[in-house]
N, C-alpha and C positions, 0 to 999 in steps of 0.2 A: 553521497547526499543529493537529493533530488533538486532540480532547478525549479524554483517557485514561479519563474516566468513561463514555464511550459504548462499546457493543459494537463489536468489530472487524467491519468489513464483509466478509461472505463471500458467495460466489456459489453459488446454488442452481439446479440444472437438474432439472426434473421432466419425465419422459416419461409421458404418460397413455395407457392402453390402454382400449378398450371404450366403455362407455355414457356418457351425459350425467352420470349421478351421479358417475362418476369424475372428470369435468371439474370438477364442483362441489367434490368432495373435494380435488382437487389445489389448487384456489384456496384452500381453507380451510387446507390444510397449509402452503402458502406463507405465508399470513397468520400462522399459528401460529409459524412459524420466523422471522418478521420481527423479533420481539422478541429473538431470539438473534443478530441482526446479519446474517441472510441476506437477500440481494436476488436476485430472479429473473434468470436469464440464459437465453439461447436456444440455448446450446451446452454439451455436456458437456465439451468441451475447456476447460481453465482453471477449471472449477468446483471448489468446495470440498466440495460434496455433490451426488451424483447420486441421485435418488429415482425408482424405477420404480413407478408406481401401476397395478397389474395388474388384469386381468379374467380370469375363469375360465369364461366361458360356453361358448366354443368349444373343440373338440378341439385338442390340442397347444398350448394357451395357455401351459402351464407350460414346454414346451420352447422356445417363443419367448422367454420370459423368460430362460431359461438361455443361449440363444444371444446375447441382448442383453447379458447379464452378461459373457459371454466377450469381447465386443467392448470391454468396459471395462478388461480386463486391462492393455493398454498404458498407459492413462491412470493406472491405479493404480501401475504400475511407474515411470512418470515422476514421479508425485506420491504418495509413500507416505502422506501426510496426507489424501488424498482419502477422504471418507466415502461409502460406498455403502449405500443403503437400498432395501428392497423392501416395498411396502405393497399394500393391496387384497386382492382375493379369492384370488389365487394364494398370497399370503403367508399368508392365513388357513388355506387348505387344506393347504399344504405347508411351513409355517414351518421346522420342524426339518430337513426334507430340503433346503431351500434352503441353510441354514447348513452342512449336511454336504457337499453337492456343491460349494458355492461358499464356501469359508472366508473369502474376501476380503469377503463381505457383512458389514457392521457392524451393520445394523439390519433386523429383520423385524417387521412389525406388521400386524395385521388392520385392516379398515375401521372397526371400532368403537373403535379405540385412539388415533387421531391427535390427539385433544385433549391427550394426554400427550407430544406431540412435544417441547416445550421441555425437559421433564425428561429425555427420552430423549437429546436432543442434548447436554445437559450430561453425561450418562453417557458418551456417545461421546467427548466432549472429554477425559474422564478416562481413556480407553483401554479402556472396557468394550465388550463385544458385547451387543446387546440383542435379545431375542425377546419379543414381546408379542402373542399371538394369543388371549388369553382374552376371552370376551364380558364386558365390564365391567358391573357392577351399576348403575353410574351412567350418565346420559345424556351422551354426549360434547358435545351441543349446549349443555348447561348450563354447560360449562367453557370453551367457545370465547369469545374476546373479541368486542367489537363490530367490525364490518367496517370497514376503513379507508375514509376519505372520498375517496380518490383518484379521479380521473375514470375512468369506466367506458364501455365500448361501449354501443350502444343496446339490446342484448339480454343477458339474464343467466339462468342457471339458479339455482333455489332448491329445495333438498331439503326436503320437508315430511313424508315418510314413508319408512321403511326396513324392510327385511326382508320375509319372505313366510311365510304360514301355509298355502299351497295345496299344496305338495309334489307338483308335477307330476313324473311319473316320469322325465323327461329332464333335470331342472334341479337345479343345485347351490346356487342362491341361498339356500334355507332353511338350508343348512349353512354357508355362508360369510358371510351377512349376518344370520342369526338370525331371530327371530320378528318379526312386524309391530309396529312402534312408530311413533307419530305425534307430531310436535312440537306444542306448544301454539300455538294460533292467534295469541295476542298477541305471541309471540316472532317468529313468521313475519312478521307485519305490521310489526313494528319493523325487522326485517332488510330487508323489501321497501322500506320508507320510505327507509332508508339507501341502498339501491341506486338508487332514483329520484332522490334528492338528488345522487347521483354521476353522473347522466346516463342511467340506464337507462329505456327507454320500454316495453320488453316483457319480461315475466318468464314463464319456463316452470317450472311446478311439477313436481318430480321425486319419484318413488317407485318401488320395485319393483312395488308395486300401489297406485299413487297414489290411485285412487278408493276404496281401503279406508281412506282417511284419516279419523280420528275425533278429531282434536285440537280440533275445533269442535263445538258442540252440534248443528249442522246439517250435519256432515260436510264433504265437499269443496265442495259447493255453498255452504255457509255461509262457508267460507274464501274462496272466489272472490268472494262478495258483499262481504266485508270488504276484500279487496284492491282491488276495483273502486272503492272510495270514496277511494283514495289519489289526490290531485291529481297530475297529471303522468304517471301510469301509463296508457299508452294501450292496452296489449294484455296478455292473459293466455292462456296455454296450459297444458296438463298432459299428462304421459306418465310411465309406461306404465300402461295400464288393463287390468283383467280384466273380462270380460263379466259375471261374477257380482256385481260390485260397482257396476254402473251403476244407481243408485237413481233413484226418480222425481224427486227434487229436482234431481239433477245433469242428468238428461235435460232437465228444464224450463229449467234455467239456460242451456242452449245456445240456447234460443229467446228468453229474456228479458234476458240480460246482454250488452249490445253490446260490452263489452270482451273477452268470451270469444270467441276466434277460431273461425271455421267449419272447424275441422280436428280430427279425432279419430283417434288411433292405438288400435285395438281388436283385439289379437291373437286369432286363433281357432285357429291351428296346423294344423287339418285339417278337411276337409269330411265325413269319415267318422265316424259315431257310434261305430262299433266301435273305431276308432283313438283317438278322443277319450276313450273309457272306458279304454283301455289306457294312455293318457297321464295318467289321473287328472285330467282337466280339469274334471269335474263340471258340464258343460253339454252341450247337444246342438246340432246344426246348426239344427234348427227353432227352438229357443230363441234362438239367435244371430240368425237372420234376422228373427224377430219383434222383437228388440231393435233391430236396424238400422232396421226400419220405424218404430218409435216415435221413434228419434233423428231420422230424416229428417222425420217429421211435425212435430217441434219446430223443426228447422232445415233447411228443404228444400235449401239450397245448401251443406250441409256436405260436405267432402271426407273420405273415409274411407281409412284406411291399416290394414294388418294385418301379421301375421307368420305364416309358414307353414314347417313342417318337412316335408320329403319323405324317404321312406325310413325312417320310424320302424319299429322291429322289428315284423315281422308284417304290414306294409302290403302289400296286394295291388294289382294293377292296378285292380280294382274300387274299392278304397278311394281310390286316387289319382284315378280318374275322378270320384269324389264331391267331392274337393277342387277339381278344375277346374270342376265344376258350381256349387259354392258361389261361387267367384271370379266366374264369369259372372253369377250371380244378384245379387251385391252390386255389382259394378262399381266396383272400387277406383280411387282417383285415384293411389295409389302403394302399394307393399307391399314387404316384405322377405321373402326366401325363402332357406332354407338346407337343405343336406343334414343328416340326423340326425347328431349328433356325440356319440359315447360319452363320458359323464362318469363316471369311477370313483366308486363309492359310491352311484350312483343306481339305482333298481330296473330301469330299462330297460337298463342296461349289462350286466346278467346274461342278457339274452335273445338269441336267435340274431339276427345282424345281416344286413342285406341287402347284396348285392354293390355295390361302387363303381360298376360299369357301370350297374346298374339305377337307382341314386340319381342318377347324372350325367344319364341320359336323362330321368328324371322332372323333375329340377330345370330342365333346359333347356326342356322343354315348358311347365312352369309359368311360368318367367320370360318366355317368349315371349308368353304370354297377359297377364301382368301388365304387360309393357312396352306392349303394344297398348292396354290400358286407360289406362295413364298418358298415352300420346300422345293418345288421344281426349279425355281430361279437359283436357289442355293446349290442344288445338286448339279446344275449346269455349270457352276463355277469350278467344279472338281477337275483338276488337271491344268487349269489356266494359271498363268503367272500374272499377279496383280501387284500394284503398288500399295503398300500399307504404311500409314502414318502411325507410329507407335506412341502410345499415350501413358501406359501404366503397367505395373506388374500384373500378371494373370492370377487366376485363383489358385493355381498349383505352383509349387516351388520351381524355379528355373524357367518360368513361363512369362512371356510378355504379350500384351494385348494392344491391338490398334484397330484402325478403321481402313477398309478398302475405299476406293473411289466410289463404289456403289453403296457406301455406308454400312456394309456388313462388318460386324465385329469379327476380328481375326485373331486367333491365338497361335503362337508359335513357341517352341522351345528354343531359347536363345539367351544371350547375355543380357544382364539387367541395365546395360548402358545404351539401349536402343531408344529410350524416350526422346521424342522430338525428331527422330530420323524417319525419312521416307525410304523404305527398302522394298525390294522385290521379293515376293513370296509365292511359292507354288502351292496352290490349294490342294489338300489331300483328303479332306473329309468335311462333312456338313452335319451340324447338330440342329437342334430345334430353332435357335435364333442366332447362330454364329457359325463361323467357319474355322477350320484348323489348317495349318500349312507348315512348310519348311522354308527357311531363308534360302534364297538363291545366291550362290557365291558370285563375287565380283561386284 
């Protein structure tokens, strides 16, 4: 017999778009709603609430959200009590418009508001529609409860910094996430300890400009040092970084802290100083290359990743050639490249745009070069012994999959009880986006 004093169990389906920070936010939203009787489900069918946690970085992101909302209409028709919520950056940017175009949406909230989800859910239960896209004066993390001690996977994300003060000409983040804010180090350490106690071995620290973190007296390097002292935490990573925030202490930490993995994602966006200035990036290619030299001097085996935008307004073939030259000079182990995507409200959106044909051609040439570098980096791993954190069964029977320190997926044939273990593996082969190897005895 059910206990009438306990909340009715309700099913919550969350679809997460975009970056790792949204993954973290979705986890915290699910936790916040747990006290209202919601439990996670992996299907929108049969759910009592569907929550779309959106991203606004790419062009047509909002239209994708509207398209997905349209697919929910039959579910709403079949279950008039179904609650539909839109959260995240599209909600922040287009909250009132979402409610106007999609009256079936019950709740729209920005990424700074989800600590108020229990209150919002209660209002939904009373039949209200809710719109909350104001930048709250209080810190949402101050109001979120302790994380549940349920068993976790070996890897976890942990947001330590939000917002951006850089105002790159192509980016909406300062408008959707607000100014740069850092969480206090003691609270981050407490949350990290809880994650480790729940089974986490690797934590990736997240921020829009994570290396602008100032919640510790010694910045991000100081926070990494504090986290490294947690027994049971085997690995630390961080993303995404800005070149202008790579200070001496953080560079040194890559050489002195063994728990900090030899992988760094450091976006540059273009190899042309003229385009970098038009992007309002506030760094030069020469400064970026000098920074790479310093990082590699501290950690010679580091694998570097980057972001590139092709077809930014005004980009000439000469500008694009400069990007190719920078990629060749750095030798990335992996990188992400995109065609320029117009974001309404940003300065670059008002400038004359390049043709799709030109952008397509440049993107293909850039990705061909990046892919060749990635394959070369993976081939160079063959014969090496690396530490692998095993996370899940592989695609084939009797296979386990994990991550190397360089973030390469690694497949081995081995027992199915390796999950959560860090084991030495000798790399024997390279595929398109992964490595294969054999467990090293001992």
